[in-house]
N, C-alpha and C positions, 0 to 999 in steps of 0.2 A: 505494499499499500505505500502510497506516495501521499510533507510536512509546510507548514505556511512559507508564503514568497521570500520572506527574507528574514535577516536577522539585525536585532538594535545593534550589532557589530558593522554593519554594511550598510550605510546611508545611500548607499548609491544603487543600493538593487529597491527602493521605494519606488511603489509604484507613482505616475504622475497625479497632481493634485485634482479633483473632479473642479472643473468650472466654477460650478453651482455653491460653491462654499465660501463661507465666509472664516474670514481666519479670527474674529471674533470669539471672547470666549463665549459659552453659553453664561445668559444670565442667572439662569436659575444657579447655577453651582462656581460661578465663577472660573479663575484660571487652575486646571488641575495640573501641577506639577511634574504627576506621572505618565504624559502622554506629552512625548517628545515630536514636536510635526516634524523635525526634519525625517524623522524614520515612519511616523504615521501620519502622514496630512490629511488624510479624510477620516481620520479618527479625533486628531487636534481640532478639524475646524466644524464649526454648525451648519449645517444647510440651511439656504433661505427656505422662502416660500408657505404663506401663511394657510394660502388653499388646499397645498397638497397634502398639507399636514391637518387641515381637517379630515380631507377622503380618507387620509391613513386613520385616523380617530376613527371614523364610521367602520373601516373596515376591521379596525379592531373591537369595536364595540361587537360586530359580526361575527367571528371568530368566535368571540368570548363565548357569543349564547350561545353559537353551533355547537361546540365543543364541549361547551363545559366548564370553560376555565375561569379560578377565581384571578382575576386580575385587580390587585391592591396597588392602590394608590400613593403616594409618602405618608398620608397621614394614615392609613391603614383600612379605609372604607374601599368599597369593592364600585370596579367602574360598573358592570351588572350583576345583577344576582347571581349567584353560584353555588353552586352545591360545597360542603364544607369537605369535602375528602377529593375537589376536582382538582386538575393542573393549576400549578400557580407561577403566575407571571407579578415578581414584584418592581415597579413603577417606581425609580427613583426619582429621573428629572422627565416628567409624562412627554413638556414640550420639546426637548431635544430630541427625546424617541420617535415623537410622531413627525417632527419635518426629518429626522432623517429618513423615517420609513418613507414620506410622501416622495423624497427628493428620488431614494434610490433605491425603494423595493426592499428587496429578500437581502442585498448587499446591504440598504441601511439597517435593516432588522441587524443583522449580525457586529457591523459597524456600533450600533446602539449597544452592544453587550459589550465588544471590547473599550469602550469609552466608559461602561459601568452607569448606564442611562438605564438599566435591567437588569435582574437578577434572578433566579430562582432555584429555590429551599431542594427541588428533583429535575435538571436540568434534561434529562434524557425521558420522563415521563414527558414534560410539555413538549419536546421538540417529539418526539414520539406521537402524542394526541392530534399536532401540528401537520404530523407529513402524510399520517391516513386519509386520502383520499383528496391532495391537498387542491387538486382541482375545483374544490366544491366549496372552497375558501373564499374567495369572491364572485357575485352575484354574476348568475347566466347570462349570456350576452357581451358579457365583457372581453372576452377574450381577442377580439378582433381590434383591441385598443393596449394588448401586451407589447407591440413593434414599438409604439410611441412611450413605455415605459421602461423596458427593460435594454441593455447595452450590447452592443455587439464585441466579441473578443475580438481585441486591439491586433492587429497585426504581427507586434513587435514578440507574441505570445506561442502564435501560430508554430505548430511542430515541424519547422522548416530544420535543415542540417545546421543553419549559424542561429537557431533559435536553441533547441533543444537542448542543449551543450545547459546554455545560459539559466533554460526552463529546470533543470534536473537541478541543478547544483543551487538554486533559491530554494530545493527543497531538501537533499539529501547531503548537502555541504554545509549544514548550519552547525554540526559537530559532531561528531561519531561519539564524545560524552553524555550530549543531550538525549543520542537515540539510548545509550545503555542504562541510563538511567529509568526508563520504561522498558524496554525491552525484556524476556528473559535471555541467560545465557547463549542461548543460540544465534541471539541478534536477528532473529526472522519478523519481518514486517511485513507480513500478509497474513490471511484466516488461517489458525489451528483448525485441527478435525479433532474436536474429544471424545473421548467414550460416552457412549448413550446409555441411558437408565430404560427400565421397562415402557416408557412414555415414549419414548423417541426424542425426550430431550437431552442435548448437549448435559454431562456434566464435566462444568469448567472449575477450576480452581488455579491459583499461583502456581503451586508444586510440581502442579501436572501438566503446565502450561508449555515448556519444552517438551518433552514426550508427545505431545500433541499435534506441534509443530512437524517436528520427525515423522507424526503419523502423515502428515498433509504429503509434505516433500517426499516422502516415499509411496503414497499411493500414484502421486501425478509421475516418477519415475516406472513407475511398475504399467502406469498406464501408455508408456511412451517405450516401454518393453527394453531398459537400461539394464542392462549387464554386463560381465566381463567382456571388456575388447571390445564395447559398442563407443560408436566418436560423437559424442554429443554436444551441442552447440546450446549456451543458454544464453537469453535477451535478456538482462537486465542482473545482476549477480547480488544485487543485495550486499549483503557482507558477507557470502563467501558461504552457508552452508547449505543450500542444492548443489555446489558447488561438489564440497567435501562429501558428501553423503555420496553423488551421485562416482566421485573416484574412489572410495571407500569399496564400491561395488566392481571395482577392475574399469570402468569404465574410459575413457580419457574425455578432457573435457575443453573446452575451450569459453571462457564466459564475458561475455561484450558489456560494458559499464560505461554511463558518461560520468561520473560522481568520482573525482578525486579522492575524497573522504574514502567510500567504499572501495575503490581499488588499493588504497596503501593497507584499510585493515584486512581485506580479504586476501589478500597476498599473502600478509605476515601470516591471518589463522591457518591458511596451506602449508606454510612453509615449515610453520608450528608443528602441523599432523604428521609432518616427513611424506605430503602429498604433492610435494612441488611438480613431481615429473609428470604424474598424468592429470593434474589439474592446471592450466593455466588462463589467466585474468587479461583483460586488454582492455584499456581506454580507444574504446572503438563505438561511432555510429551504426544501429542496428543495419543501416543499409549498405555500409561498408564492409558488412562480413564477406570472408571470403573462404573457401574450404569445401566439403562433402561430407554429413552425417547422417548416419542412421537414426539420430533422433535429434530434434528440436525444442527445447523446454522453455517455456517463460510465464514468472509469476508475476500477476496485478499489473505489466507491464505496456498493456496495450491503450491502457483507458490512458494513457499518456501518450502518445500517438497523436490521435485529432483523425478526427473523423476524414480530413481529406486525404491525409496518408495511409488510412487503411488498405488501401490497393498495394502500395510500395511494402508494410509493412507483411503481407501476404505473399507478393511476391519475394521476397528476398526468401522466404522461406520456403517455398517453392523449389526456389533456383537451387539453394542448399543442400537442401534433401535428399538423400541416398533412393534409387529406387526401392522399392520397401519396406521406405523409413516411415515413421511417424511422427505428427506434430502435437505436444499436448500444453494447450494453454492453460492455467488460471486466470481469468478474467470479474471482478465487478460487474455485476449486470443489471440494467435495468429494464421495465417492458417497453417494448420496440416503440406504440404510441408514446411514453413521455420521453425516450430517447429523440424521436425527432422534433418532439417541441421543442427541447432543452438545447436543442445543436444551434450551435452559433454564438449563444446567449453567453453574457460574461456575467458569472455568476458569484457569489461570494467565496466557496470553495477553489476556484480561479484566483480571485483576487487575490487571497492570503492562503491558501494552501498546495493549489496543482495548478501551475499556469499553463495555457497550452491545451491540458486535456477533455476527454468527454467519455464517459462513463458508455459501453456500447451496448445494445440487447444481443441475445445471441443470435438472435436473425437477423440482424445485420452483418456478426461474423461470417455467421454462414453465406449470406449472399453474397459479402463483399471476396470471400477465399474462392466462393463460386464461379461468379462471373469472370473474376479476372488470374486466375490461377488452375492446376487440375486438382485443388485438395478440395472434397467433400469432409463435413462434417459428418461423422462416425458413430459419437459415443458421448457422453455429456452427464456428469455427476453436480447434483445441486444441493448446498448446504449453506443456505443464509444465517440460521439460526448459531450455526458456529462463531460464526464474523461477528454476530451481537455478543457471546461470549469473551471472544477475542477481544474486541474494541474495551467492554467492559473491564479486563482486568489490565488493559495497557493503561484506562484512564484511572481506575482506581492508584492504580504507582506511580502514576503523573501526578496526582495530586497530592499522594502521601510523599512523595520527593521534591514539593515545587520550591523547596528553601536549598535546596542544590541545583536548583532547576535554574533561580535570581544569583547564586554564586560564581554558575559559568556565565553572567553578564546577560542574562534575558531579561527583561525589563517587565513590568507588571501586564500593559498592551499584549507582549508577548504570551504571556503565561496564559490570559483568561483567551485570546485567540485559540489557543493549542484546547483549552479547555473546551469551548464550543465546538471545534472541529471534531474531537472525540467523539462528543457525547452527540454533534448532528449525525455522525457518520452512525453510530449506535443505533438512533432514532432510525436511520435507515433501512436500516437490517431488521430490528424490530417491527416496526410498522409496512413491512413488507417491500416497501419500496424499490428495496433493492437486493438483491441475492449476489450467490458468488458461483462460480460453476467451474468446474475441472473440465477442457473441450479438446478432445482426440478428433484430429484430421489426418485424414490419411488420401493417398489417389486411389481412385477405384481399377479393378483388376491388379493390382499390386498386392503378392499376398505378402506381408510380412514378418517379422515373428509376434509371437504372442505373448500378450503383459504375462508375467513371472506370478501375478496376485491380484485379483478383481478387490475395486477396494471396497469388498460387501454389503458393511453399511452405512454406504452413503446410496440415497434412493438412483434407482436408475431409470431414465427417463429416454425416449425415443429422441433421435435428431429431429430436428423440425426438418418439416419442407420447403426447401428453396425454389423460391418463386419471384414473380417480380415486387419490390419494395411500393 
């Protein structure tokens, strides 16, 4: 999975300021010394626009009534009547909140949290309520006005060869120490697969997270039929755990990354394990991959590629895959209709967490592969509830170690950005808005080796039929 777009240690990475912002401090609160305008220009600045703020206020009342939210004003009174056990949104600066949401929609909602305009005692519960059927939060018939409100993804963040490395650096090169504070010892930053109980629900715990990450990696390697002597290409190294697991099977691995921080630590870990003769990590864009491989594996990297570049991505997979080879991808996914509605939109996550990407639908990936390559989606496994639990463990660990995050030089706004990011992502999986899937692509008519072990506890679903989008 891929973190905020900039570090407070790197002011050059701050996004351009919205021209509709006022540099003046919020009159409800006065100057906030914790928000540095150099690093967080659109968090420090208060938007103008009384009319849009009024519209935002009406939408908040509508959402509160519709979802049973307890929206608390600064004096403790409720914006609208609500059940005592409803999800709670506490407004600290109602005027600033309304102006931010009115000016920038969901981006403004996120920036209001970063600025401290609102809070919640159960952030995941509140966001889960809002993420359920989000299309119903606005009145019917207003969808045609969406282009007037949302912004398009900046050209400088699209996943070109020139931009891709900068996008990755803004996320993964924040600090290996930062990620080490909340990831388990495997340094794996993607969904784990936990044991399940009689009800099929994942049984997740911090002590069991490392084993659950190995379970996920091993199932993907099994899906790709990786064994002794296999030539394996990994696109997106992370911190090297998959390369280590594949090399331990006797495979010869080439792993590609655009993160200098990950490159250094992954190489160190591989050398320390005595597997440098079997696993090589390269600082290389996926489009420049060379060689021929029996298996290509990629974990939660395709989300960073961007829709316009999916054909290039699958063309590379097809080009380097040996006859009879297998491609195994793990990807976060969303329903196709929601993906199409959000494609090209600049969201809070894109602005502050994952620049340049788009979460795909399974259908979109299958259709792209079929149109532009000889690869077909032939098998898939989904386990969204496991990602919700993985994120819960990361979020709790991040909160427990907030003091250590601060000691690394990351300021209060950065920490609130990550709190919202982790809770927002967890809510996406708990609501069913997001899923995570392992996908197998093969060429029809080519008979490759069978997987060494089937991922028995994952639900099997048939591959979707590929047709016109």
